[in-house]
N, C-alpha and C positions, 0 to 999 in steps of 0.2 A: 844668632843672639840679639834681643831687643835690648837698648841700652838706654835707659832715661838719658836725654839730653839735659846737659849743665853748660848754658851759658858762662864761658869765659871770657871775662873784660879786664885779665891782668898781663901787663904789657914785661914781656919775657927779656931782661935786658941782659947785655953783654956774653948772650949763651949761643954759641951760632948755632945756624937750624937745619935739619934736614928735610928736603920739600918735594913731593913730584903735584907739577901741578898742570892742570887742564883747564887751559883758558881757551878753546875755542876756536883762537885769532884763525886759522888756518881754513874756514868753513864747514867744517870737519866733525861728527861729536868727538874725534879723537879716541875711538875704539868703546868710548861710554854707548850703552844701548838702555831703551826703557819701554816696558813695559806693567802690562795692566796689575795690581801688586794683589797675588795672591800669594799666601805663603805657605801653602800647606800641600805643596805640589799639584799633580793632575792636570786637567785640559790650560786650566787659562794660564800654568807656569809659562808657557811659551805665545801667550796673547802679545806681541811686542806693539809698541804703539809710536804710532807716526809723529814725526819734526822735521824742522828747518834747522838750517843754521846759517842766520846773517849777521854782519858786523859783528860778529863774535860772542853772537848770544845764540844759543841754542833754547830753541822754541819747542814744546811738547804739545800734541793736545791731547788734553787730559779729561776734556768730555767724556763723559758714559752716562748711560738711560739704561744701562739692563738692571739695575737696584741689584746686582748680585755679590757686587766686591764695592760697592761705592765708588766716589767719583775718588781714585789719587790715582798717582805714579813711583815706580819705581827705577828709578835708575841701580845700573849695575857698570861697574867698573871693568876694562879690559885685564887680561892677568896679569897682576904687578911681578909675581914671581920673585921679591926680595923679601927677607925676613920681618916680620912683624915688628921685632923692637927696636927696630928705626923708626919707628913712628907712636906719636902719644898724640895727636888729635887731626881731628878730618873739622875741614871748613870746607862750606859754600856760602854762595851770593846770588840771590835769587826774587823771584817775587812772582806773583800768579795774574793771571788776567780775568776776570770777574767784574760785576758790576758793585759788589760792596763786600767788605770785610768778610773771615770766612773761619770758623774757628777748626781747627783739625789737630794734628798730631805731626810729629818726626819721630824717623826711628834710625837706627845704624844698626846694621848688621854687614856680616861679616865670614868668608871662609879662608879654612890654614886647614893642616893637618889634625885638628881635632873634629872636625865636622866634613868631612869630604863627601861621607855618604848622604848630605843632610844638607845641603848648600846654604847658608845663612845662619844657620839655625845654632841653636846652643847647643854645648857637648858637656857629659857629665863628666870631666876627667880622671883619667884612670879608670872608671869603667869599660872602656869598653864601648857603651852603650850613646844613644846618643837621645837626644828629647827634642819636642818641637817646642816652638818659642812661648813663655807665659803668655796666656792670656791678657786680655786689657793691653791701655798705651801709655805712652811715657807721662801723658800730661795734655795739657792745652796749649796751645800755639795758635794764635791771631794771623792767620795771612793775610796781607792787604798788596792791596798796589804797585805798594811803593816797594825801594831794593833792598831787603834783606839780607843779613848775613847771621850766620848760625855753626856755632863750633862744637864739637861734640868730644868731651875725653876722656882718654883710654887709660889716664892713671890707675896702676895698682888692677886693670882687669883682668882676671885668674887666668882665662883663655887666651889670650890677646900676645898670641907667641904663637913661632915657628915660622914656615914660609908660608906667606899672605899671598891668596889666590885670588879674592879680589876683597871689593866692600862693594854695598849695596843701601843707599839712600834711599826710604820709602817716605814719602809725602800724604801724609794723610790730610784731603781735601774735601771733609765732610764730616760734621759735628757726629761723631761716634754717641753723644750721649741722648740722641734724640731715637724717637719710634724709628722702624722703617718707614712708618708711611710719613712723616714726617721731613724725614732724609729725601725721598723721593720728593718730596712737595719741595723742597729748600731750593735756594738758587746754585747753581752747580759753577764750579772752576772750570771756564775754558781752554784754557793752556797753563802750562807753567815754564819761565822763563828763566833758564840757569846761564849765569856768567861766568861762573868757576865754580872749577872744585878743586881742595889742596888735601893733602895726604901730607902733614909734617911731623915734625920732632926735634927732641932738643939732645941728642946724642953728642958731649963735647967732641967726638973723636972726628966727628962727620964739618965738612964745609961747605955750604951752598950748596945748592938746587941737584937734585939726580935726576937723571933724564926721565924721561915719561918713558912707561913702557912700550912694545913695539905694536904697533898694530895689525890685526890675526889679517895676515894675506893671503885667501885662496889662490891666485894666478889664476884670475877667469880670462887673462887679456889674447884678444886673439878672434879668431873671427869662430861663428856658433854654426852646425850644422844643424840643429835643429830651430823649427819656426819659435818664436815669443808663446806663451803656454795661453790656452783659450779655456777659458772659465764657462764650466753648466753646472747652474744650481739643480740639487739632487733633494738631500731633503736634509734635516737639522739632524745634526751627531753624527756626519757621514764618518768612518771611518773609527773603529775603536782604539781611542787614546792608548800608548804603545806605554802601559806602566811597568817596567822589569820585567817582559813579558814575552814570549813570541809570537801572539796571538796574529795571526794572519786576516788579515781586516776587510781584504776583497778577490776577486777572483773575476780576469775575464773572459767569457763563454758565448756560447751562440745560444740564447735563452729559446725564441721563438722562431728557431730552425729558417732562419734567411739566410744562413750562411756568414754573416758576420757576425763581431764579437761584440756582445753586452755586455753588462755588468752584473754582479752581485755584488754587492759588500754589506756587512754589519750596519751597527750604526748604535750606540749609546749615549743617550738626555742626562746627562751625569745631573741637570735639578730637578727632573722630572725621576729620575730614579729608576728608566724606563729603556729597555735594550730591545732590538729586535734585528731587523733586517731590510737590504731594500734591492729593485730590481730595476735597474732603466737601460731604455732599446739604445743601439744605435742607429741611427737612419743609413750608415751606411759609410757615412763620408765622414764620420770620427767626431758628429754631435748626437749628446747624451739627453734623453729625458725622462725622466720619472715613469713610471707604469706601475711600480706596487709598491707598495710599503704597508709592514706588520712588526708590531710589536708583541715582544713577549714578556712572559711573568719570570722572571729568577733567570736573566740571561748569564751562559756560563761565561766565568772569570778569565777565562783563556780561549774564547770558541775560536777554534781555524776549519778551516773550509780546503777542501780540493773539491776537483772535479776529475771525470775519468769513466770511462765507459765501463761499469761495475758490471752491468747486466748483461755484455755482449749483444745488445738491441742496435747497433751504431750509433746512438745517440750517450752523450754526457750526463750522467748524475752526477747530486750532491754528494757530498759525505760534510758531516760539518755535525757541529754540538752547536744546540740553541736553546735547551736549558741545561744548566748546572746540571753539569756528569751524568748530559745524555746526549751518546753518540749513536748518528744515523743516517741510514741510504735513504736518499732521498732524489725522484722523478721531479721533476716540471708539466704542470696540470698545463691542459688548456685557456687557460683563465691566468696563468702565472701563477698560480699555486704550487708548493710544495705537498709534496705525497709523498708519505712515508713507506718504506719495502722493509724497512728491515731495524729496530732501533734496539739496542740494550744500555741499562744505565751503569752507572759507573767507571764508564771509558773515559778516555782523551784519544783522539786522533794523530797517529804519527805520521804517516804515510800513505800512499798507494804506487803499489808496485805489479808487475805481473813475473811473482816469483817461480814459478810453476811452469812460463813459458808456454801456455795456455790458449794464448792471443786475447785475454779479458785481465784485466787488472783488478789484483785485489786486497782488500783492506788492511790495515795495521795498525792496531791499536793496543791500549796499555791500561789495563786496569789500575783505577788511582788509589786502591788497598792495598797494595800490597806494593812498593817503593821498596821496604826491607829487602823484599826477595823478589825480586820484577821479571816481569816475562812479557813476551809480545804474544797476541792474538791475532789471529791471519780468520778474515771473514772472507770466504770464498764461495760463491755461488755457481754452483754445478749441480748435475741433473735434477732441476728444477726446483733446488731447496739451498739453506747457507747450511755453509758446515764452519766449524767455528774450531781451529786449531790452535794450542800455545804450545811456545817454544819460549825455554826458559836460556836464563844466562847463570849459568854456575860462576859463585864464588867473586860475584861480583867487589868490587876494589871501593874503597872506603868515601861513603857517600854516594855511590853511584847508582843511580836510583832511575834518571827518565830516557828513556831511547826519543831522541832529535829529528834522525833526519832517513831516509834509505835511498845508497846510489850506490854508484862507482866511485870512491873515494881514493883508490889506491891503485887503479888503475891494471888492475887483476883482471878483469872484463866480467864480475860477478857485482850482482847485489850487494852491498854491507850496510848496515846499520853503525849510526854512533849515537853512542853510549853517554850521557853527561849527568851532570849533579843535580839535583832538585834546586828548587826556588835559593836563590843565595842570601837574600833577604835573612835565613836561618842560620846563615855563616858569618862570621867575621869577616869580609872578602879580601879587606887588606892585608891581615893576615896567617888565611889558612890559604894551603894551594887544594887546587880543588883536579880533580881526576877523571878523565874519560877514557875511552878505549873504542875503537873501529875493530864490530866482527862480522867474517861472513856469513852473509845468505846462502845455503845451498838448497838447491830445487827439494829438498826434503828438509827442509829449514833443521839440517846439521848447522853447528855455530861452529867457525873455527877466528881465535882472536886474532885478526893479524898486528895490532899493539895495544896500547894501553900510555899513557902519560899522563904526569902531575902537571898543573896549569895553574899559575897564581889570579887569575880569572876569571870570569861566567860565562860557562859557556851559550848560556841561554841569548846574547850577540851572535853567536859564532857561526858561523857555515865553514863547513868542509871541502874539500877541494884543491886542485894543483895550479896554484894562483900564478909562480915562477916557473913552470913548463919544466922542471926537474924530473918528472914524472914521480914523484913522491908528494904526499897527501900534506896538505897547511892548512890551516885552519885563519879565519879571518874574523876578528872580532872586537869590539868597541874597546878604545884602551883605559876608561876608566867607567865604570858606570857608581850613579847615584840613586837618592830613590828619590830626591826629586823632578832634577833635569835628566835623569836617564840617561843613556849611552852617550858617553865622551869621548870624542878621537876615534884614529881609525889603527890598526893591528894585525901585521902576520906575523903567524909562528911559522917558519918552513921547517921543509922536512921532519916532520914528527916523526916519524916512520927510522929517520935515521938520526936525525939532532934535537938542537933545541936551540932557536933562537929567534931571537924578537925585531920587526923589522917597526918601527911607528912610522907609518903614512903619514897621521894629524895628530896632534897631541888636544887636549883637553881644553884648546881655544875654539874646537869645532863640536857645537850639537850634535851628533847622529840622531836623525829622529826619523831615522826606516831603517829594515835591510838592505843591506847590498843586492841589489841587480845582478846579474854576470850571465853577458851574451852577447854574442857578435854583434850588436847595434848598426853599424855602416859596411859591412859583408867582407872585412876584409881578410875574414882565416883568423881573426886575433880579438878574441874577449874581450868585451869593453864592461865596462863599474857603471850601473846610476844607482845614484839613493841621495833622501833629501837629509839636508843640513844647511849652518849655517851660524849665524849667535845672534843675541838681541839688536849688538849696534848695526849687522849687516843684513839680517831678515835670514827668512826661509827662501831655500829654494831646491831646484834641480840639479845636483854636481851629476857632471857625464864624463867618466874619466874614459881615454880613448888608449886603450889597448894595455887599461887596467890599469892600479895604481903602483905595481911593484917596477913595473920598466913602462910608464908610460909612452906611446907614441907623438901626441901632439900633447899642447896643456890643456887645462882643466876648462869643460866651457863649465857655464853655469846661469839659472834661469830664478829668476826672484818669483815667487807667488804672491804676484801685489793684488789686492781688494782693491785697489783701486779704483772706485764708481759701481764695483759691485755689493747689493747690500745682502751682508750675513743672512744665514739663515737663523742664527742663534737670537734671540728674541730679541731686541733691541738695541743690537750692535749692529754699528753704521761703517762699512770700509775704510773708512776715510783716517776713522782711529784704530783701525786692526787690518796687518797684515795676513794671506794668507800661511798657513801651518798644514805643510803635508804631511803626512803619516806612511804612506806608500805608494813604492812607485809597480805601475802593474806593464809590461812588455806587452805591446801584440801591436797587430796591423786591423790600424782599427776603419781606417780608408779606403781601404781593397789593394793599395799601389802596390803590396809584393814588398815592402820595407816595415822595418818595425816604429811601431812609433810608441810614445809612454801618455799611461794614464793616470795623473797623482791625485789620488786621497786627500780631500782637505777639509779638514773638523773646523777648522776655524769659521770659515766661511760655507761650510753646509753643502759642497760638492768636487767637481772634477775640473782638473789645468790638465789641457789635452796635451802636446807638444808631440806635432808631425814631423817627420822627417822625411827630407825628400831627398834622400840618399840615391834611389834609384833614376831620379828625374836630372841632376844634375851632378858635377865633379865636384868635391871641396877639398876643402885645405887635410882633413884627413882622409879623405880616401883618394890613392892613385889612380891620377887617370889611366887609360887602357894607351900605346902608345903602338898603334899600326900591329901587326901580327907578334905573339910571343916568340919567345926566341927557342922555347923546347914545347912538347906536351904536358899538359900541369893539371892534373884533378886537386881542384881546392877542397878548402876545406868549408864545412855545410853548413850554412846561415839563416834559421839563428841557432844555434844549438848548446843546450839545448830547443826542441822547438816544440810547437802546437798550436795550429792542427798543421801545418805546411811547412816545408823546408827548401830551402835551395840550396840546390850543386851545383857548386863553378864549374867551369871545365873549358881549358885555355890549350889552342892545336895552332902548333906552330907550322904546317903544311894541311892543304887539304886533305880528310883521311877518306875514304872510299869504302869503310866500314865501320859503321862507333857503336859499339853495346852499353848501354849505361842501365846494370840493374843494379836492385836492392833487395838484399839478404838477410835475414835471421843470424841471432848466433848460432842456433846450430846447421847453418847451412842451408835451412831451406827457401829458395825463390820467393822474394813476394812480390814485388814489382818489378817489370819492364819498362824501364823511363824512356829506354829510346833506343833505336834499331834502325840504322841504315847509314848513309854517308854525311860529310857535316865539311861544311868548306874553315878554313883556316881562322884564327880570330878565336874572341873570349866568347864562350856562350854560358848562360844559365836555365838550367833545369829545376821545376819546379815538382816536387813530390809530394802531391795532397794527404802523405797520410794513411792512405789506403792498398788494399789489396788488389790483386786483378779480378776481385770480384765486385769491388767498390766498395768495400766495408772498411770502415776505421779500424788499424793494426792496434792494438794496446801498447802501451808504457814500457818504454826498455828499451835497449842497445840495439844498431841494423847498420851494417855493414853497405856501404853503397860502391861497388866496381866497374868500373871502366876497363874494357878492350876497344883499343887501337888498333886495326892493321895488326891484330896479334901480344901488341903490348898490352903488358894489363898493369893497372893500380888500383888502389882500394882503401878506403875511409871509415870510420866513424860516424854516427852521429846517433841524436837520443833522443824518443822521444817522451817527452813527459803527458803524467796526467792528466 
């Protein structure tokens, strides 16, 4: 809500006051954050501004040179969690640092139950709909270099009620009555100093001050396994901003055939309204450099990309949408250009999988014009040509329209498809339940529904899998979603096929900026989680939750995506006033040492942060060091799992063995590869299967069994190759 500021100089006598005061005397921002003042969502919604706190004064760098949103600062409080009716005023003491007085404006916004979908913006009571803030400004305000105090009155404000999420102060630090040219040429405010902020009330039943709300604590104490991020500039707009969708921003794959993982990513330049793609070469040691950038008209709104050997030639192809509603399979030419192999309009990519067991992956697509009667389309290259088979979904549940993922979600050993709702902004998110189902994919495309559930949140941020180890499928999703700040918090719905209970891992205090990557990062046989998150006060960084979020084996590891000393590729932005803003985490061994590293796409800085893992080089607090020889023979869990292109198969021997045979089979029991055959000494061993068969051909994506026979003793486990 944009509230016209009213200076109130009335002294309130003989009325007890309730107040929350943030005075910054402890040397911190006490949970407050500062960001670039853009109110309509999108990329700039997540551009934090840097600052320091000294002698109880919070100084925020306000200098902007890009001319996009003007010079200004938006301050956002931590989650307050108290009833709005306890308060009726917001007061602030501030000053600006600049050569001469500046004419600007002041705004107050807040978030409560009326505008959870549109934080900080006005709502229309009783309609269930939300409006963006009114255009225009609250009147002129002269910013001086002296300390100034300002008070916003909230008396008789119609939607100032309910549980208060946060308050937001917006300082417009340039004269908006001037033309754009004159504003760019005018004197800029260098910084904004804030002495204190107070949220006050005059309820007679309250006495004195209220405690400040607790500051969001991510719990990142303790040792870190990953090395600090190293930034490499790639291209402006790298990595699509995630606006209420499941866009996959990029993939790691071998683009140039030299055996290491390069980067393919979409890009979107908001100011130019141009989208496209970029390729970046890896030098083999995890350093990336741009080799090709292509801009295309009418980029798909939710582009997705997968890589896999679709043609059976032993090399990955790209399956992606470049133009709106146009899905295709592309090969990569000698000059790193995309060459189309097959294209079809009005299709969206669902996933890649080898559903018929012929050794090469098929493309699962969905026509976009048939959401009321949904079905899948399977693209298969066989006998020298493409075939397109349809797989119908009979009697879909109410609102069930989009296929989201394909995988073995229920542990049944077969491929399944996860169906869910369409875009949730077509619904009242907080009032209506959302239905989804998991259905089996047989080799003949016969469908069998595993289960169907109704859940009160959007599936667009969800991922299915067994996250608590009980053998039943769970769903990992955002705790809350809104239009501007997108995903907040993280929750797991447990044992969906048997019951229904929610376990909240992070509440709405955490902004979830990427999907959660689930894989074994440190080779201990337990799946770990990695994602980008944070808040405006903390900034945004990479979370690594060792052992997963439900039963973590170690404290959370967090790495800030700092822009310090890095010049942004967005026009005119300088990293001293801009923190990194990751939108996707891509795991892969980018330096060739056998361990999974993390590559984070950063839109704000236009490049990637590379976090290298030294897990294979030295013991860590998360990885248990080997102690002599093991007490029993043990076939370990493969890692990473799922994998692409290679996987490690751990084996522990309690005694010397005269004969050890380690083989890989497909799900039909056919032998794929003999990994080891011969004697082995006691101790811990790690065998690497490169994902190829006996003839050196890359096997198709799917489930494989690796089996060891040790002097007549047999053990077997599963591993999964990704497209």
